[in-house]
N, CA, C, O and the ligand as a Tripos MOL2 file, in Angstrom:
@<TRIPOS>MOLECULE
protein
  301   299    76     0     0
PROTEIN
NO_CHARGES

@<TRIPOS>ATOM
      1 N           1.7000   -2.2900   10.7140 N.3       1 MET1
      2 CA          1.1120   -3.4420   10.2330 C.3       1 MET1
      3 C           1.3640   -3.8070    8.7970 C.2       1 MET1
      4 O           1.7890   -2.9800    7.9910 O.2       1 MET1
      5 N           1.1420   -4.8410    8.5400 N.am      2 GLY2
      6 CA          1.4460   -5.3180    7.2050 C.3       2 GLY2
      7 C           2.9290   -5.6350    6.9180 C.2       2 GLY2
      8 O           3.3300   -6.0590    5.8350 O.2       2 GLY2
      9 N           3.8030   -5.3560    8.1320 N.am      3 GLN3
     10 CA          5.1950   -5.6140    8.1200 C.3       3 GLN3
     11 C           5.7130   -7.0860    8.0280 C.2       3 GLN3
     12 O           5.0760   -7.9100    8.6830 O.2       3 GLN3
     13 N           6.5900   -7.4470    7.4350 N.am      4 ARG4
     14 CA          7.0490   -8.7490    7.4320 C.3       4 ARG4
     15 C           8.7100   -8.9620    7.7880 C.2       4 ARG4
     16 O           9.5430   -8.1730    7.3420 O.2       4 ARG4
     17 N           9.0510  -10.0130    8.5630 N.am      5 SER5
     18 CA         10.2150   -9.9920    8.8910 C.3       5 SER5
     19 C          11.2930  -10.4040    7.6750 C.2       5 SER5
     20 O          10.9580  -11.0800    6.7030 O.2       5 SER5
     21 N          12.4310   -9.9630    7.8610 N.am      6 ASP6
     22 CA         13.5240   -9.9540    6.6180 C.3       6 ASP6
     23 C          13.8660  -11.4300    6.6370 C.2       6 ASP6
     24 O          14.2730  -11.8770    5.5650 O.2       6 ASP6
     25 N          13.7820  -12.2140    7.5920 N.am      7 CYS7
     26 CA         14.4530  -13.5540    7.7060 C.3       7 CYS7
     27 C          13.5140  -14.7090    7.1250 C.2       7 CYS7
     28 O          13.9410  -15.6610    6.4720 O.2       7 CYS7
     29 N          12.1390  -14.4840    7.4620 N.am      8 CYS8
     30 CA         11.3200  -15.5420    6.8750 C.3       8 CYS8
     31 C           9.9870  -14.9650    6.1250 C.2       8 CYS8
     32 O           9.0590  -15.6460    5.6870 O.2       8 CYS8
     33 N          10.1070  -13.6740    6.0880 N.am      9 ASN9
     34 CA          8.9250  -12.9850    5.3840 C.3       9 ASN9
     35 C           7.6890  -13.3440    5.9390 C.2       9 ASN9
     36 O           6.6630  -13.4050    5.2610 O.2       9 ASN9
     37 N           7.7480  -13.6400    7.4200 N.am     10 ALA10
     38 CA          6.5540  -14.0430    8.2370 C.3      10 ALA10
     39 C           6.2400  -12.6560    8.9320 C.2      10 ALA10
     40 O           6.8950  -11.6140    8.9090 O.2      10 ALA10
     41 N           5.0810  -12.9440    9.5390 N.am     11 LYS11
     42 CA          4.4730  -11.6620   10.2890 C.3      11 LYS11
     43 C           5.3050  -11.5460   11.3460 C.2      11 LYS11
     44 O           5.9760  -12.5100   11.7140 O.2      11 LYS11
     45 N           5.3570  -10.3770   11.9440 N.am     12 VAL12
     46 CA          6.2870   -9.9940   13.1830 C.3      12 VAL12
     47 C           5.3670   -9.3630   14.4490 C.2      12 VAL12
     48 O           4.3050   -8.7580   14.2970 O.2      12 VAL12
     49 N           5.9110   -9.5990   15.5080 N.am     13 LYS13
     50 CA          5.1330   -8.9120   16.6980 C.3      13 LYS13
     51 C           6.2150   -7.8620   17.3400 C.2      13 LYS13
     52 O           7.4340   -7.9640   17.2080 O.2      13 LYS13
     53 N           5.6600   -7.0310   17.9210 N.am     14 ILE14
     54 CA          6.6980   -5.9750   18.7130 C.3      14 ILE14
     55 C           6.5560   -6.4080   19.9660 C.2      14 ILE14
     56 O           5.4730   -6.6560   20.4970 O.2      14 ILE14
     57 N           7.8990   -6.5380   20.5940 N.am     15 VAL15
     58 CA          8.3340   -7.0860   21.8860 C.3      15 VAL15
     59 C           9.0100   -6.0120   22.6230 C.2      15 VAL15
     60 O           9.7750   -5.3080   21.9640 O.2      15 VAL15
     61 N           8.8400   -5.7170   24.0840 N.am     16 GLY16
     62 CA          9.4600   -4.8130   24.6900 C.3      16 GLY16
     63 C           8.8060   -3.4440   24.9400 C.2      16 GLY16
     64 O           8.3260   -2.8220   23.9920 O.2      16 GLY16
     65 N           8.7800   -3.0110   26.0640 N.am     17 GLU17
     66 CA          8.1720   -1.7000   26.1630 C.3      17 GLU17
     67 C           9.1310   -0.6200   26.1790 C.2      17 GLU17
     68 O           8.9210    0.4460   25.6000 O.2      17 GLU17
     69 N          10.1830   -0.8770   26.8330 N.am     18 THR18
     70 CA         11.2700    0.3320   26.9300 C.3      18 THR18
     71 C          12.1900    0.3220   25.6740 C.2      18 THR18
     72 O          12.7340    1.3490   25.2670 O.2      18 THR18
     73 N          12.3450   -0.9730   25.0430 N.am     19 ASP19
     74 CA         13.2290   -1.1590   23.9050 C.3      19 ASP19
     75 C          12.4770   -1.9350   22.8660 C.2      19 ASP19
     76 O          12.9220   -3.0460   22.5800 O.2      19 ASP19
     77 N          11.2860   -1.4580   22.1990 N.am     20 PRO20
     78 CA         10.6720   -2.2950   21.3580 C.3      20 PRO20
     79 C          11.3590   -2.6490   20.0920 C.2      20 PRO20
     80 O          11.9840   -1.8830   19.3580 O.2      20 PRO20
     81 N          11.1480   -3.9500   19.9380 N.am     21 HIS21
     82 CA         12.0190   -4.5940   18.6990 C.3      21 HIS21
     83 C          10.9390   -5.7390   18.1310 C.2      21 HIS21
     84 O          10.0940   -6.4010   18.7340 O.2      21 HIS21
     85 N          11.2410   -5.7060   17.0130 N.am     22 TYR22
     86 CA         10.2980   -6.9450   16.1560 C.3      22 TYR22
     87 C          10.8660   -8.3550   16.4660 C.2      22 TYR22
     88 O          12.0640   -8.6300   16.5310 O.2      22 TYR22
     89 N           9.8240   -9.2060   16.6470 N.am     23 VAL23
     90 CA         10.1860  -10.7640   16.7490 C.3      23 VAL23
     91 C           9.5370  -11.3450   15.5060 C.2      23 VAL23
     92 O           8.3820  -11.0550   15.1920 O.2      23 VAL23
     93 N          10.2140  -12.0750   14.8890 N.am     24 CYS24
     94 CA          9.7430  -13.0160   13.8830 C.3      24 CYS24
     95 C           8.8200  -13.9630   14.4990 C.2      24 CYS24
     96 O           9.2680  -14.6730   15.4000 O.2      24 CYS24
     97 N           7.4110  -14.1000   14.0980 N.am     25 ARG25
     98 CA          6.5540  -15.1010   14.6160 C.3      25 ARG25
     99 C           6.7050  -16.4450   14.1520 C.2      25 ARG25
    100 O           6.0270  -17.3420   14.6530 O.2      25 ARG25
    101 N           7.6420  -16.6970   13.1210 N.am     26 ARG26
    102 CA          7.8870  -17.9490   12.5010 C.3      26 ARG26
    103 C           9.0400  -18.7060   13.2100 C.2      26 ARG26
    104 O           8.8760  -19.8650   13.5920 O.2      26 ARG26
    105 N          10.3160  -17.9780   13.3970 N.am     27 CYS27
    106 CA         11.4270  -18.3650   13.9250 C.3      27 CYS27
    107 C          11.7120  -18.0070   15.2460 C.2      27 CYS27
    108 O          12.6310  -18.5430   15.8650 O.2      27 CYS27
    109 N          10.8520  -16.9720   15.8200 N.am     28 LYS28
    110 CA         10.8950  -16.4080   17.0170 C.3      28 LYS28
    111 C          12.2930  -15.7180   17.4010 C.2      28 LYS28
    112 O          12.7370  -15.6110   18.5450 O.2      28 LYS28
    113 N          12.7730  -15.3640   16.4610 N.am     29 GLN29
    114 CA         14.2040  -14.5800   16.5690 C.3      29 GLN29
    115 C          13.8870  -12.9710   16.4210 C.2      29 GLN29
    116 O          12.9490  -12.6120   15.7090 O.2      29 GLN29
    117 N          14.5460  -12.2020   16.9850 N.am     30 VAL30
    118 CA         14.5750  -10.8800   16.8390 C.3      30 VAL30
    119 C          14.9920  -10.6660   15.3800 C.2      30 VAL30
    120 O          15.9340  -11.2820   14.8810 O.2      30 VAL30
    121 N          14.1730   -9.6710   14.6440 N.am     31 CYS31
    122 CA         14.4450   -9.6510   13.2100 C.3      31 CYS31
    123 C          14.2500   -8.0970   12.8220 C.2      31 CYS31
    124 O          13.6560   -7.2380   13.4740 O.2      31 CYS31
    125 N          14.8750   -7.9750   11.6520 N.am     32 HIS32
    126 CA         14.5120   -6.7080   11.1290 C.3      32 HIS32
    127 C          13.2260   -7.0580   10.2770 C.2      32 HIS32
    128 O          12.8360   -8.1960   10.0190 O.2      32 HIS32
    129 N          12.6280   -5.8450    9.8820 N.am     33 VAL33
    130 CA         11.5020   -5.9850    9.1550 C.3      33 VAL33
    131 C          11.5340   -5.1040    7.8710 C.2      33 VAL33
    132 O          11.9470   -3.9460    7.8030 O.2      33 VAL33
    133 N          10.9930   -5.9080    6.8090 N.am     34 ILE34
    134 CA         11.0490   -5.3260    5.5020 C.3      34 ILE34
    135 C          10.1540   -4.1140    5.6040 C.2      34 ILE34
    136 O           8.9990   -4.2340    6.0130 O.2      34 ILE34
    137 N          10.6560   -2.9560    5.2440 N.am     35 MET35
    138 CA         10.0010   -1.7950    5.2630 C.3      35 MET35
    139 C           9.8640   -1.2190    3.9220 C.2      35 MET35
    140 O          10.8280   -1.1610    3.1580 O.2      35 MET35
    141 N           8.6960   -0.7920    3.6120 N.am     36 LYS36
    142 CA          8.5150   -0.4070    2.2010 C.3      36 LYS36
    143 C           9.5160    0.8540    1.9120 C.2      36 LYS36
    144 O          10.0460    1.0370    0.8160 O.2      36 LYS36
    145 N           9.6890    1.6530    2.9940 N.am     37 VAL37
    146 CA         10.6920    2.7350    2.5660 C.3      37 VAL37
    147 C          11.9630    2.2920    2.2040 C.2      37 VAL37
    148 O          12.7230    3.1190    1.7000 O.2      37 VAL37
    149 N          12.2820    1.3200    2.3390 N.am     38 ARG38
    150 CA         13.7750    0.5500    1.9820 C.3      38 ARG38
    151 C          13.8520    0.8350    0.6750 C.2      38 ARG38
    152 O          14.9120    1.3180    0.2780 O.2      38 ARG38
    153 N          12.9610    0.6470   -0.1080 N.am     39 GLN39
    154 CA         13.0910    0.7360   -1.7300 C.3      39 GLN39
    155 C          13.4750    2.2280   -2.0610 C.2      39 GLN39
    156 O          13.9670    2.4740   -3.1620 O.2      39 GLN39
    157 N          13.2870    3.1340   -1.2290 N.am     40 GLU40
    158 CA         13.4700    4.5200   -1.5920 C.3      40 GLU40
    159 C          14.8540    4.9680   -1.1030 C.2      40 GLU40
    160 O          15.2770    6.0350   -1.5500 O.2      40 GLU40
    161 N          15.6030    4.2810   -0.2420 N.am     41 TRP41
    162 CA         16.8010    4.5640    0.1890 C.3      41 TRP41
    163 C          17.8280    4.8430   -0.9540 C.2      41 TRP41
    164 O          17.8810    4.0800   -1.9190 O.2      41 TRP41
    165 N          18.5460    5.8030   -0.8640 N.am     42 GLY42
    166 CA         19.7000    5.8350   -1.7630 C.3      42 GLY42
    167 C          19.0260    6.4900   -3.0630 C.2      42 GLY42
    168 O          19.6780    6.6140   -4.1000 O.2      42 GLY42
    169 N          17.8880    6.8410   -2.9750 N.am     43 LEU43
    170 CA         17.3910    7.7410   -4.1170 C.3      43 LEU43
    171 C          17.6520    9.2050   -3.8180 C.2      43 LEU43
    172 O          17.6050    9.6560   -2.6740 O.2      43 LEU43
    173 N          17.9100    9.8800   -4.8230 N.am     44 ASP44
    174 CA         17.9980   11.2650   -4.5710 C.3      44 ASP44
    175 C          16.6100   11.8720   -4.3250 C.2      44 ASP44
    176 O          15.7260   11.5090   -5.1000 O.2      44 ASP44
    177 N          16.3190   12.6700   -3.4370 N.am     45 PRO45
    178 CA         15.0810   13.1580   -2.9940 C.3      45 PRO45
    179 C          14.4570   13.7770   -4.2230 C.2      45 PRO45
    180 O          13.2510   13.5800   -4.3760 O.2      45 PRO45
    181 N          15.0930   14.4840   -5.1050 N.am     46 SER46
    182 CA         14.5600   15.1130   -6.3900 C.3      46 SER46
    183 C          13.9740   14.0460   -7.2100 C.2      46 SER46
    184 O          13.0000   14.2640   -7.9290 O.2      46 SER46
    185 N          14.6310   12.7160   -7.1070 N.am     47 THR47
    186 CA         13.9550   12.0100   -8.1760 C.3      47 THR47
    187 C          13.1230   10.7860   -7.3480 C.2      47 THR47
    188 O          12.8200    9.6920   -7.8240 O.2      47 THR47
    189 N          12.8820   11.1960   -6.1930 N.am     48 LYS48
    190 CA         11.8730   10.3260   -5.3580 C.3      48 LYS48
    191 C          10.4750   10.2650   -6.0970 C.2      48 LYS48
    192 O           9.8030   11.2640   -6.3540 O.2      48 LYS48
    193 N          10.1200    8.9520   -6.4070 N.am     49 ILE49
    194 CA          8.9740    8.5350   -6.9180 C.3      49 ILE49
    195 C           7.7130    8.9370   -6.0540 C.2      49 ILE49
    196 O           7.4360    8.4880   -4.9420 O.2      49 ILE49
    197 N           7.0530    9.8070   -6.7320 N.am     50 ILE50
    198 CA          5.8000   10.0060   -5.9510 C.3      50 ILE50
    199 C           4.5380    9.3020   -6.6270 C.2      50 ILE50
    200 O           4.1820    9.6150   -7.7630 O.2      50 ILE50
    201 N           3.9270    8.4040   -5.9230 N.am     51 PRO51
    202 CA          2.7760    7.5700   -6.4260 C.3      51 PRO51
    203 C           1.8170    8.5260   -6.9340 C.2      51 PRO51
    204 O           1.4460    9.5250   -6.3180 O.2      51 PRO51
    205 N           1.3750    8.1210   -8.2590 N.am     52 ALA52
    206 CA          0.4020    8.9180   -8.8470 C.3      52 ALA52
    207 C          -0.7070    8.8540   -8.0480 C.2      52 ALA52
    208 O          -1.0210    7.8660   -7.3840 O.2      52 ALA52
    209 N          -1.3960   10.0400   -8.1060 N.am     53 LYS53
    210 CA         -2.7240   10.1970   -7.3520 C.3      53 LYS53
    211 C          -3.7110    9.5360   -7.8740 C.2      53 LYS53
    212 O          -3.9570    9.7040   -9.0680 O.2      53 LYS53
    213 N          -4.4160    8.7260   -7.1640 N.am     54 LYS54
    214 CA         -5.5490    7.9650   -7.7820 C.3      54 LYS54
    215 C          -6.4720    8.9760   -8.5100 C.2      54 LYS54
    216 O          -7.0290    9.9660   -8.0350 O.2      54 LYS54
    217 N          -6.5010    8.5200   -9.7050 N.am     55 ARG55
    218 CA         -7.1170    9.3450  -10.7520 C.3      55 ARG55
    219 C          -8.5320    9.2460  -10.2560 C.2      55 ARG55
    220 O          -9.0590    8.2150   -9.8380 O.2      55 ARG55
    221 N          -9.1990   10.6690  -10.3680 N.am     56 ASN56
    222 CA        -10.7790   10.6240   -9.8480 C.3      56 ASN56
    223 C         -11.3580   10.7000  -11.2140 C.2      56 ASN56
    224 O         -11.7130   11.7420  -11.7640 O.2      56 ASN56
    225 N         -11.4140    9.6340  -11.6580 N.am     57 LYS57
    226 CA        -12.1220    9.4060  -13.1770 C.3      57 LYS57
    227 C         -13.6560    9.1730  -12.5830 C.2      57 LYS57
    228 O         -13.9760    8.5510  -11.5700 O.2      57 LYS57
    229 N         -14.4500    9.8280  -13.4770 N.am     58 ARG58
    230 CA        -15.7380    9.7950  -13.2710 C.3      58 ARG58
    231 C         -16.2910    8.7350  -14.0240 C.2      58 ARG58
    232 O         -16.3510    8.8770  -15.2450 O.2      58 ARG58
    233 N         -16.7000    7.7090  -13.5060 N.am     59 THR59
    234 CA        -17.3230    6.6200  -14.1670 C.3      59 THR59
    235 C         -18.8090    6.5040  -14.3960 C.2      59 THR59
    236 O         -19.3870    5.8490  -15.2640 O.2      59 THR59
    237 N         -19.3000    7.2460  -13.4770 N.am     60 ARG60
    238 CA        -20.9120    7.4640  -13.5920 C.3      60 ARG60
    239 C         -21.3200    8.3350  -14.6040 C.2      60 ARG60
    240 O         -20.6940    9.3930  -14.6610 O.2      60 ARG60
    241 N         -22.2060    8.1580  -15.4130 N.am     61 LEU61
    242 CA        -22.8100    9.0030  -16.2310 C.3      61 LEU61
    243 C         -23.6120   10.1010  -15.5840 C.2      61 LEU61
    244 O         -24.1770    9.9950  -14.4960 O.2      61 LEU61
    245 N         -23.6080   11.1300  -16.3320 N.am     62 THR62
    246 CA        -24.5860   12.1900  -15.5990 C.3      62 THR62
    247 C         -25.9950   11.6530  -16.0890 C.2      62 THR62
    248 O         -26.1650   10.7670  -16.9270 O.2      62 THR62
    249 N         -26.9960   12.3760  -15.3890 N.am     63 PRO63
    250 CA        -28.3610   11.8170  -15.7340 C.3      63 PRO63
    251 C         -28.6500   11.9700  -17.1660 C.2      63 PRO63
    252 O         -29.1550   11.0830  -17.8550 O.2      63 PRO63
    253 N         -28.2360   13.3760  -17.6680 N.am     64 LYS64
    254 CA        -28.5520   13.5470  -19.1070 C.3      64 LYS64
    255 C         -27.9070   12.4640  -20.0170 C.2      64 LYS64
    256 O         -28.5410   12.0870  -21.0030 O.2      64 LYS64
    257 N         -26.6950   11.9500  -19.7460 N.am     65 GLU65
    258 CA        -26.0010   11.0260  -20.6020 C.3      65 GLU65
    259 C         -26.8540    9.7160  -20.2420 C.2      65 GLU65
    260 O         -26.9230    8.7860  -21.0450 O.2      65 GLU65
    261 N         -27.3230    9.6930  -19.3420 N.am     66 GLU66
    262 CA        -28.0540    8.3780  -18.9930 C.3      66 GLU66
    263 C         -29.2920    8.1870  -19.8940 C.2      66 GLU66
    264 O         -29.5830    7.2020  -20.5730 O.2      66 GLU66
    265 N         -29.9570    9.3530  -19.7460 N.am     67 ARG67
    266 CA        -31.2670    9.4270  -20.4870 C.3      67 ARG67
    267 C         -30.8840    9.0960  -22.1490 C.2      67 ARG67
    268 O         -31.4230    8.2150  -22.8190 O.2      67 ARG67
    269 N         -29.9110    9.9540  -22.5790 N.am     68 GLU68
    270 CA        -29.6130    9.7690  -23.9340 C.3      68 GLU68
    271 C         -29.3890    8.2570  -24.2900 C.2      68 GLU68
    272 O         -29.9360    7.6600  -25.2170 O.2      68 GLU68
    273 N         -28.5690    7.7870  -23.4700 N.am     69 ILE69
    274 CA        -28.3060    6.2030  -23.6920 C.3      69 ILE69
    275 C         -29.3570    5.4940  -23.8120 C.2      69 ILE69
    276 O         -29.5410    4.7360  -24.7640 O.2      69 ILE69
    277 N         -30.3010    5.6900  -22.6960 N.am     70 MET70
    278 CA        -31.5690    4.9420  -22.5900 C.3      70 MET70
    279 C         -32.4450    5.0860  -23.8100 C.2      70 MET70
    280 O         -33.1030    4.1350  -24.2330 O.2      70 MET70
    281 N         -32.4530    6.2670  -24.3700 N.am     71 ARG71
    282 CA        -33.2090    6.7820  -25.4800 C.3      71 ARG71
    283 C         -32.7430    5.8270  -26.7600 C.2      71 ARG71
    284 O         -33.5210    5.2500  -27.5200 O.2      71 ARG71
    285 N         -31.4390    5.7980  -26.8130 N.am     72 ASP72
    286 CA        -30.7620    5.2170  -27.9090 C.3      72 ASP72
    287 C         -31.0060    3.5830  -27.8700 C.2      72 ASP72
    288 O         -30.9400    2.8730  -28.8740 O.2      72 ASP72
    289 N         -31.2620    3.1690  -26.7080 N.am     73 LEU73
    290 CA        -31.5040    1.6920  -26.5070 C.3      73 LEU73
    291 C         -32.9730    1.3800  -26.9070 C.2      73 LEU73
    292 O         -33.3230    0.3870  -27.5450 O.2      73 LEU73
    293 N         -33.8240    2.4180  -26.4200 N.am     74 LEU74
    294 CA        -35.2810    2.1700  -26.7720 C.3      74 LEU74
    295 C         -35.6980    2.4120  -28.1230 C.2      74 LEU74
    296 O         -36.5640    1.7030  -28.6360 O.2      74 LEU74
    297 N         -35.1130    3.4240  -28.7840 N.am     75 TYR75
    298 CA        -35.5340    3.7720  -30.2580 C.3      75 TYR75
    299 C         -34.5490    3.3300  -31.1080 C.2      75 TYR75
    300 O         -34.6630    3.4940  -32.3230 O.2      75 TYR75
    301 ZN         12.1120  -15.4350   10.9690 Zn       76 ZN76
@<TRIPOS>BOND
     1     1     2 1
     2     2     3 1
     3     3     4 2
     4     3     5 am
     5     5     6 1
     6     6     7 1
     7     7     8 2
     8     7     9 am
     9     9    10 1
    10    10    11 1
    11    11    12 2
    12    11    13 am
    13    13    14 1
    14    14    15 1
    15    15    16 2
    16    15    17 am
    17    17    18 1
    18    18    19 1
    19    19    20 2
    20    19    21 am
    21    21    22 1
    22    22    23 1
    23    23    24 2
    24    23    25 am
    25    25    26 1
    26    26    27 1
    27    27    28 2
    28    27    29 am
    29    29    30 1
    30    30    31 1
    31    31    32 2
    32    31    33 am
    33    33    34 1
    34    34    35 1
    35    35    36 2
    36    35    37 am
    37    37    38 1
    38    38    39 1
    39    39    40 2
    40    39    41 am
    41    41    42 1
    42    42    43 1
    43    43    44 2
    44    43    45 am
    45    45    46 1
    46    46    47 1
    47    47    48 2
    48    47    49 am
    49    49    50 1
    50    50    51 1
    51    51    52 2
    52    51    53 am
    53    53    54 1
    54    54    55 1
    55    55    56 2
    56    55    57 am
    57    57    58 1
    58    58    59 1
    59    59    60 2
    60    59    61 am
    61    61    62 1
    62    62    63 1
    63    63    64 2
    64    63    65 am
    65    65    66 1
    66    66    67 1
    67    67    68 2
    68    67    69 am
    69    69    70 1
    70    70    71 1
    71    71    72 2
    72    71    73 am
    73    73    74 1
    74    74    75 1
    75    75    76 2
    76    75    77 am
    77    77    78 1
    78    78    79 1
    79    79    80 2
    80    79    81 am
    81    81    82 1
    82    82    83 1
    83    83    84 2
    84    83    85 am
    85    85    86 1
    86    86    87 1
    87    87    88 2
    88    87    89 am
    89    89    90 1
    90    90    91 1
    91    91    92 2
    92    91    93 am
    93    93    94 1
    94    94    95 1
    95    95    96 2
    96    95    97 am
    97    97    98 1
    98    98    99 1
    99    99   100 2
   100    99   101 am
   101   101   102 1
   102   102   103 1
   103   103   104 2
   104   103   105 am
   105   105   106 1
   106   106   107 1
   107   107   108 2
   108   107   109 am
   109   109   110 1
   110   110   111 1
   111   111   112 2
   112   111   113 am
   113   113   114 1
   114   114   115 1
   115   115   116 2
   116   115   117 am
   117   117   118 1
   118   118   119 1
   119   119   120 2
   120   119   121 am
   121   121   122 1
   122   122   123 1
   123   123   124 2
   124   123   125 am
   125   125   126 1
   126   126   127 1
   127   127   128 2
   128   127   129 am
   129   129   130 1
   130   130   131 1
   131   131   132 2
   132   131   133 am
   133   133   134 1
   134   134   135 1
   135   135   136 2
   136   135   137 am
   137   137   138 1
   138   138   139 1
   139   139   140 2
   140   139   141 am
   141   141   142 1
   142   142   143 1
   143   143   144 2
   144   143   145 am
   145   145   146 1
   146   146   147 1
   147   147   148 2
   148   147   149 am
   149   149   150 1
   150   150   151 1
   151   151   152 2
   152   151   153 am
   153   153   154 1
   154   154   155 1
   155   155   156 2
   156   155   157 am
   157   157   158 1
   158   158   159 1
   159   159   160 2
   160   159   161 am
   161   161   162 1
   162   162   163 1
   163   163   164 2
   164   163   165 am
   165   165   166 1
   166   166   167 1
   167   167   168 2
   168   167   169 am
   169   169   170 1
   170   170   171 1
   171   171   172 2
   172   171   173 am
   173   173   174 1
   174   174   175 1
   175   175   176 2
   176   175   177 am
   177   177   178 1
   178   178   179 1
   179   179   180 2
   180   179   181 am
   181   181   182 1
   182   182   183 1
   183   183   184 2
   184   183   185 am
   185   185   186 1
   186   186   187 1
   187   187   188 2
   188   187   189 am
   189   189   190 1
   190   190   191 1
   191   191   192 2
   192   191   193 am
   193   193   194 1
   194   194   195 1
   195   195   196 2
   196   195   197 am
   197   197   198 1
   198   198   199 1
   199   199   200 2
   200   199   201 am
   201   201   202 1
   202   202   203 1
   203   203   204 2
   204   203   205 am
   205   205   206 1
   206   206   207 1
   207   207   208 2
   208   207   209 am
   209   209   210 1
   210   210   211 1
   211   211   212 2
   212   211   213 am
   213   213   214 1
   214   214   215 1
   215   215   216 2
   216   215   217 am
   217   217   218 1
   218   218   219 1
   219   219   220 2
   220   219   221 am
   221   221   222 1
   222   222   223 1
   223   223   224 2
   224   223   225 am
   225   225   226 1
   226   226   227 1
   227   227   228 2
   228   227   229 am
   229   229   230 1
   230   230   231 1
   231   231   232 2
   232   231   233 am
   233   233   234 1
   234   234   235 1
   235   235   236 2
   236   235   237 am
   237   237   238 1
   238   238   239 1
   239   239   240 2
   240   239   241 am
   241   241   242 1
   242   242   243 1
   243   243   244 2
   244   243   245 am
   245   245   246 1
   246   246   247 1
   247   247   248 2
   248   247   249 am
   249   249   250 1
   250   250   251 1
   251   251   252 2
   252   251   253 am
   253   253   254 1
   254   254   255 1
   255   255   256 2
   256   255   257 am
   257   257   258 1
   258   258   259 1
   259   259   260 2
   260   259   261 am
   261   261   262 1
   262   262   263 1
   263   263   264 2
   264   263   265 am
   265   265   266 1
   266   266   267 1
   267   267   268 2
   268   267   269 am
   269   269   270 1
   270   270   271 1
   271   271   272 2
   272   271   273 am
   273   273   274 1
   274   274   275 1
   275   275   276 2
   276   275   277 am
   277   277   278 1
   278   278   279 1
   279   279   280 2
   280   279   281 am
   281   281   282 1
   282   282   283 1
   283   283   284 2
   284   283   285 am
   285   285   286 1
   286   286   287 1
   287   287   288 2
   288   287   289 am
   289   289   290 1
   290   290   291 1
   291   291   292 2
   292   291   293 am
   293   293   294 1
   294   294   295 1
   295   295   296 2
   296   295   297 am
   297   297   298 1
   298   298   299 1
   299   299   300 2
@<TRIPOS>SUBSTRUCTURE
     1 MET1         2 RESIDUE 1 A MET
     2 GLY2         6 RESIDUE 1 A GLY
     3 GLN3        10 RESIDUE 1 A GLN
     4 ARG4        14 RESIDUE 1 A ARG
     5 SER5        18 RESIDUE 1 A SER
     6 ASP6        22 RESIDUE 1 A ASP
     7 CYS7        26 RESIDUE 1 A CYS
     8 CYS8        30 RESIDUE 1 A CYS
     9 ASN9        34 RESIDUE 1 A ASN
    10 ALA10       38 RESIDUE 1 A ALA
    11 LYS11       42 RESIDUE 1 A LYS
    12 VAL12       46 RESIDUE 1 A VAL
    13 LYS13       50 RESIDUE 1 A LYS
    14 ILE14       54 RESIDUE 1 A ILE
    15 VAL15       58 RESIDUE 1 A VAL
    16 GLY16       62 RESIDUE 1 A GLY
    17 GLU17       66 RESIDUE 1 A GLU
    18 THR18       70 RESIDUE 1 A THR
    19 ASP19       74 RESIDUE 1 A ASP
    20 PRO20       78 RESIDUE 1 A PRO
    21 HIS21       82 RESIDUE 1 A HIS
    22 TYR22       86 RESIDUE 1 A TYR
    23 VAL23       90 RESIDUE 1 A VAL
    24 CYS24       94 RESIDUE 1 A CYS
    25 ARG25       98 RESIDUE 1 A ARG
    26 ARG26      102 RESIDUE 1 A ARG
    27 CYS27      106 RESIDUE 1 A CYS
    28 LYS28      110 RESIDUE 1 A LYS
    29 GLN29      114 RESIDUE 1 A GLN
    30 VAL30      118 RESIDUE 1 A VAL
    31 CYS31      122 RESIDUE 1 A CYS
    32 HIS32      126 RESIDUE 1 A HIS
    33 VAL33      130 RESIDUE 1 A VAL
    34 ILE34      134 RESIDUE 1 A ILE
    35 MET35      138 RESIDUE 1 A MET
    36 LYS36      142 RESIDUE 1 A LYS
    37 VAL37      146 RESIDUE 1 A VAL
    38 ARG38      150 RESIDUE 1 A ARG
    39 GLN39      154 RESIDUE 1 A GLN
    40 GLU40      158 RESIDUE 1 A GLU
    41 TRP41      162 RESIDUE 1 A TRP
    42 GLY42      166 RESIDUE 1 A GLY
    43 LEU43      170 RESIDUE 1 A LEU
    44 ASP44      174 RESIDUE 1 A ASP
    45 PRO45      178 RESIDUE 1 A PRO
    46 SER46      182 RESIDUE 1 A SER
    47 THR47      186 RESIDUE 1 A THR
    48 LYS48      190 RESIDUE 1 A LYS
    49 ILE49      194 RESIDUE 1 A ILE
    50 ILE50      198 RESIDUE 1 A ILE
    51 PRO51      202 RESIDUE 1 A PRO
    52 ALA52      206 RESIDUE 1 A ALA
    53 LYS53      210 RESIDUE 1 A LYS
    54 LYS54      214 RESIDUE 1 A LYS
    55 ARG55      218 RESIDUE 1 A ARG
    56 ASN56      222 RESIDUE 1 A ASN
    57 LYS57      226 RESIDUE 1 A LYS
    58 ARG58      230 RESIDUE 1 A ARG
    59 THR59      234 RESIDUE 1 A THR
    60 ARG60      238 RESIDUE 1 A ARG
    61 LEU61      242 RESIDUE 1 A LEU
    62 THR62      246 RESIDUE 1 A THR
    63 PRO63      250 RESIDUE 1 A PRO
    64 LYS64      254 RESIDUE 1 A LYS
    65 GLU65      258 RESIDUE 1 A GLU
    66 GLU66      262 RESIDUE 1 A GLU
    67 ARG67      266 RESIDUE 1 A ARG
    68 GLU68      270 RESIDUE 1 A GLU
    69 ILE69      274 RESIDUE 1 A ILE
    70 MET70      278 RESIDUE 1 A MET
    71 ARG71      282 RESIDUE 1 A ARG
    72 ASP72      286 RESIDUE 1 A ASP
    73 LEU73      290 RESIDUE 1 A LEU
    74 LEU74      294 RESIDUE 1 A LEU
    75 TYR75      298 RESIDUE 1 A TYR
    76 ZN76       301 GROUP 0 **** ****
């Protein structure tokens, strides 16, 4: 999903049950698909870029902090 044809950068569909291949929805030609993994080709595995983990940054205040802020606002 989310794959785009190499020719038109259009959506593709998969055709064929025994030999599945992508067909470009725009020009109706059998096409290659732009894969995200292509960007990693040729990279040494040791230098492979690992996406930074989504930082689990706590944005919510603790009830104690909330009370302190409310108190600061009120007084
Ligand atoms: Zn195409």
